[in-house]
N, C-alpha and C positions, 0 to 999 in steps of 0.2 A: 503493499499499500504505500501511496506516495505520502510524504510528511505534508501539514498543513501548509499551505503558502502562506506567506506574509502580506503585508501591504507596501506596496511601492510608495518611496518617499514623496512623491507628489499627488498620490492620493490619501494622507494621514488626515488631512483636513480638507477634503472637496467639498464645492459649494457647486449642487445641480439648479440650473436655470431649467424648469421645466420639470422638476422631480416627479411629478405626479404622472408622469406619461408611462406606457406600458414597458417601454425600453429603459428608459431612466430611473424610474423605480426601483425596478429589478435590481439591476447594479448597486444604486445607494443601499438596498437590502443586505444583500452581501457585504459589503464593504461595513455596514454597520456589524454585522454579525461577525465579522474577523476583526473588530475592534477600533474601525476608524471614528472619526468625529466628523458626524456627517451632518450636513445644512444645505438648505435649498428652498426654492420659491415654487409657485404653483399659479396660475391664474386664478383658480377656485377651491374651494374647501371641498376634500373629498374623503372617501372611505379610505383609500389609498393613502392619503396625508395623514389620516388618524394612525395607521398600521405603521408607517414608518415613525409616528412619534413614539408610538409605544415601544419600538426598537431603540428609541434613545437618539432618533435623529433632530434635529430643528426646523420644522417646514414652515415659512411663510406665506401666507395669502395675498397674491397681489406681486408685481413686480416693482420694485425701486432700488436704488444705488445703496440706500443705507442696508438692506439685508445683506449685502455681502461683508462679511468679516474681514477686518484688518489682517488677519493672521491666516486666513483661509490659502491652501498649499497649492490650489489649482480651480477653477472653473469649468465644470464638465458641461458641453453643450451638445445638441444633437443637431442634425440639418434643418430642423423646424424652427429653429431659435433665429429671429432676424438681428441685422447686425445693431440697429438702433435700441436694442433692450437695452434699460440702463444698468441692469447689473453687469453686462458685458462692457458697457463703458466703463464703469469703476474698474472693474477688473485692468482695463487697458491703463487707467491713470495709476493704480498700484503696482503695475506691474506683473499682476497676478498670471501666471500661465493658463491657457484656455486648451482644454483638453477635449476631443471630440468623443462622444458616446462609445463610438467602436474600437478607439485606444483604450478606454478605461477597461471594456470588456475585454479586448484580448491580453490586456496584463493579467487581468484576475484568472484568466486561464493558463496561466505560465506555470510550468511544472507539471501540470496535469495532463489527461489522455483527455484532449476535447473530440467532441462529436458535434460539426457543425450543420445545421439543417438549413436548405435552400431550396429557392423555388418561387415562382411567381404565386403557386398556390399551396397551402396544406401548411406551412411552415410551425405555425404554431399548436395544431393539433399533433402532427408529426413528433416535435419535441418534446410535447405534451406526454404523448404516449411512451418515448421513454424514458422521460422524468419518472412517470409513477412505476412502470415496470422495473427499473433499475433499482429505486427505492422499496417496493416490493419483495425484490430479492434480495435484502438487504446490502447494496452494495453503496448507498449511502451517498449519490453522487450531487454535486452539486450542478445546479441549471437556472437559466435565464429564458425567460419565454415571452412572447408578445402577448399572454392573457392570464387570465388570473385561473387556478385550476380549481379552487374551492370558492374562497373568499377574498376581498381586497388583501390584496398584499401576498399573494402565495404565486405570484407569476416568477420568483425567484427562490434559491434557498441556497446557502453555505452548507456543502456537505464536508465530511471527515474522508469520505472516499476518494479514491483517483480520477474518478470520470467527470468530465464537465461536459453538460449537452447546452448547445445553445443556439438560439433562433438566428439567422444569420441572414440580414435584410440586405437585399440586391439595389433596394430602391435608389439608395445615393453611392450604390460602389462602395460601402461603408465594410461590408462580409469581406473584401480584398484585404483587412486587417488581419484576418486570423490564421493560424496554422494548425489546422485540425490533422488529427490521426485518422478520423475517419468522416468524410464530408458526404451529405446527402444531396442529390438535385432530383425535384418531385417532378420539375416542369419546367421549360423555358419559355414563355410567352412575350409580347412586346405590351409592355405596362409602364406606369412613372414616365408617362412622355415628357414632363418638365425637365426629365435627367437623359431621356434615353430617346434619340431621334430614329433609330432604326433598328431592325433585327441584329443587323451586324453589330452594332454597338451593345446590344445584349448578350451577343455569344462572346464578343471580345472579353466583357464584362466576366462572364462565368467562368470561360478560360483562366483569367486571370485568378479567380476564387480555387478553381481545380488546381492550378499550379501550384498553390500555395499549402497542398497537402504535404504532409513530411514524408521524406522518403520511407518507402516500405508501408505507407498508408494507403487506404483503400476509399475509392469513390463508387458510393451506391447510387444507381441512376437509372431511372423509369427505363424500360423497353419498350412502352407504348407510346410514349408523348412525343409527337414528332420533334420537337423543339430538343428535348432530353435526346433524343436519338441521334441528332444533329450534333449535340454539343460532345456525345462520346465519343463520335467517329472523329471531332476534331483534336480530342485528347488522348486518344488510345496509343500514341506514339511515346508519351511520357514514359520512360523506362522503369521509374520508381513508383509507378501507381499501379495497385492492382483495381481494375474495374469490376465490379459486381453488378448486374441487371437485375430487375425482377420487374413482373407485370406478367400480362395473360398472353403476351408473345410465346410461341412455342420456342424459341431459342432463348428466352430469360434465363437465367442462372439459379433465381429462386422464382419459379415459376407458378402462378395464379392457376389451380386447376379448377376451383368452383367459389363463387361467391352468393350465398343463399340469404335472401333478404327474412327477417323476421321481425316484421313490426319496427319498431325504432331502436332495433338491435340488428347485427347481421352475423354468421359464421364464414369463415374463409377457410381452404384447404389449400395448401402449397404443396410442391415437390421441391425438396431440398436434398440435396445430394442423392437423388434417387429415392428419397423416403417421403411418404405423405404425412402431412403434419394438420391438424384441423382445430383452429383456435374461435374463440368468441371475438366478437368486438361491438362494444357496449353503444356503438352510436351509428345511426342508419346512412345507408349510401354506400355506391361503389368506390367513391373517392375515398372517402375514410376507412374503409377497408384495405385498400392499396395503401394508402398512409403509414397502416399497422403491420403492413407486410415490409415496406419500407426501414420501418422501426425494427423491424425483426432482424432484417439484413444486416443494419448497421451493428446489430447487439453481437449478431455471431462472427462479424468482422473484429470486435474487440476480444473473441475467444470465451462467448459466454454459450453455455449449451443451449441449441434452439428451443428443445421442448421446455424448459424451466422459463426463458424467455415470453415464449407464447401463452403460457398459462400465465404469466404475469402481467401482459399487455391484457389479457381479459380483465382485468382487473381496474383499468381505466374506465372513468365513468364521463368521461366529457371535458370540456372549458367551457368558461364563460364566451355566450356569442357564437359558437362553433354550435349551431342547432340545438342550443340551448332550450329544452321544456321551461318555460316561465312559469306555467300552472294552469288548470283549468276550470272553468267558470259557465254554468248553463251547457253543461256538455259539449263546449269549444275548448280546443287546445289550443293555448297558444305558445309558440317557439321563438327564438330569436336568432337570427342569422348575421354573422359580420360579412357574409358576400358582397363584394361592391365592383368585382371584375366580371364579365358576362360569363366566363368559363365558370366561375366559381359559382353564379347565380343559376347557372343551368345545372350544376352537379345538384345544388342544395334543392331547387325545385323539384329536379326529377327524384332526390331521396324522398322529398316529403311527398311526393304524388305515390311513391310505392309504397310508402308507408299510412297512406289515407286509406280509413275503410271504407268499403264499397259504399258508394253513394254520395260519400261527402265531398265538401266544396273546400279549396285550396284558395285561400283569401290572403292577399299579399299587401304590405305597407313597405314601400322602396323609396329608400332616400339614396339619390344620386351622390358620388362622394368626389369631390374635386371638379373644378369647371374643366381642365384641361383632360382630364379621363372622359368627361362627358362630351367634350368637343371630338375625340377621337374615337370613341367608343359609344356613342350614345345609340346608334342604331342597333348595334348587336344587344344591349341593353335592353331595348325594347322589346326585339324580338324572344330575348329570353323570357321575359316577361308572358308570353303566349300561352307558357304552361302551367299558369295559373289561372283559376276559373275567373277571377277579378280582381283588381290592384287599384290601389291608392298611390299616385308618385307625388312624392314632396319635393319642395325647392332643394336646390343643390346646397348641399353642407360643403363649406368653401375650404374649412381647416386651415392650411398655410397658405392660400393663396388668393387672390385679389380677381374679381369677376373679370370674367372674357367677355367683350360686347355681344350681344348676339345668342350668347350659350346659356341656355335656359335647359328646365325639364322636359320644356314642350318636343325639346329633340326625340326626348326617350318616349313620351306620349305617342308623336307621331307616328315613329316608328312600331311602336306596339300597335297601336290600331290597323297601321297598314298590315301586321301581321296575324290580324284579325281576333286581337287580344280586347278585352274587356277592360278600360283604364280610363283612371277619373282623375284630373290635378287635385292637388290638394296644400293650396297655399298655407290654410290656416293649420298649423299643426295642433293648435291646441283643439282643434274641432274633430280632429282623427277618430278619437276612443269613442267619442258617440256614434261616428260615423258607422265603424267596424262593427259595434255593439248592434247597431240596426242592420247591418248586412248579415251577421254570422247568425248561424242556427245551429240546432245539438249535431254533434256529429262534423262539425264543421273544423276545419284547422287553421289559425292565423299565424302567418310568418311576417315579423318585422323583420325588416333586411337592410343592411347597408352598413358602413364604417363608421357614421356619425352618431347623432345623439339620437336616431330613432330608436335606439335599442331601450330609451326612458318610456316608449309608449306602451310596453307590454303589461307593466304593471295598470298603468290607467285604464287598458283595454279589457283586462280582467276585473278592473273596479267596477267599470260600466257595466259590463256583463253578469257582474252578481248584483247589481242595485235594481 
């Protein structure tokens, strides 16, 4: 077992700008657990902020220069932090070093056996499956995930074991900072249009990521998805890299023999080293079953017995916002989905359609995420919504972006209508819960979908249904 890693000097007294974010809070939590004096700020109060305070971190609400302590050893930022942030300006005045989130995470993995999980979709689920399974097996891993496993603050953990599982973000190329022993690539598609102009740029970025795998390490990559297959062909000449493919393709090294849907769960059978292995996956959908197979292949690459790992993966019960059942009222189930790219939307809608009882309807509340993504993929988003019986489409959630003239939710609504979907614009977010409650009947499934604050609507819809 590897010795417990220490804290780099630069991270002994870190100040996080945007400490409540999924990626930032995880790093802050691990540093606090290792004994660092953690501080930071976030735009609003949250349960995540409260969870960090419980670990001893100082968390300010709002951004102000005074929040940055004079003795801070560094300021940690993500790519979402704007250059005019007052705390960032104060850091420049004081000469405090600025560290990108990815560099901080990379330093936390030093001296351990990292598994870095990459891909346009499915990173959070796959990372979570590995974290849960390795913990179940008593290996006490450290992990940093882009979503909460159970409650606020459960997106990361400092373990005493030698394995570190990390979600590797391609959106800003920050995943190129890591040196994993095992890299997973689930899929490769064009997204993050503000940072990538073409598929060639995407491939180049992923090639750089794969090239950072340590000598003798392993790449676990999909044998089914076209972008992943292309990437595999580009990196096979790396002499120090072992490539393990997984999927339903006949030539896959870890071949999926059968996936059986069982309501909101599934069962998957794989062929590994000539033997059949069947295990349960506690979330619905073929895409989640395939994520579980990727997790299995990665664990085997680290030397963990496949049958032990398969049983442990079966203990995974989901992560917040990944087809998470929020509750049931008046015979209506409300489920929440983080899907915001057309491929993700289609996969989750197909999974929910397969899980729906006969004769029930699938009703969707969709919130587009980012103007740039809507500009490039709005038509495909609308086409995906044709899988639902009826949809409400909210205004675009801007996140870090400024509006783009002429880019609105109407692009999605027009495309959905052209595809034969029943879609209605919902400009007043406060009225949505009442609208859905009036539409839904016993046996129906309601899916709130998107990467923004549409997730807040689930409890409100349940409350209206219960009234």
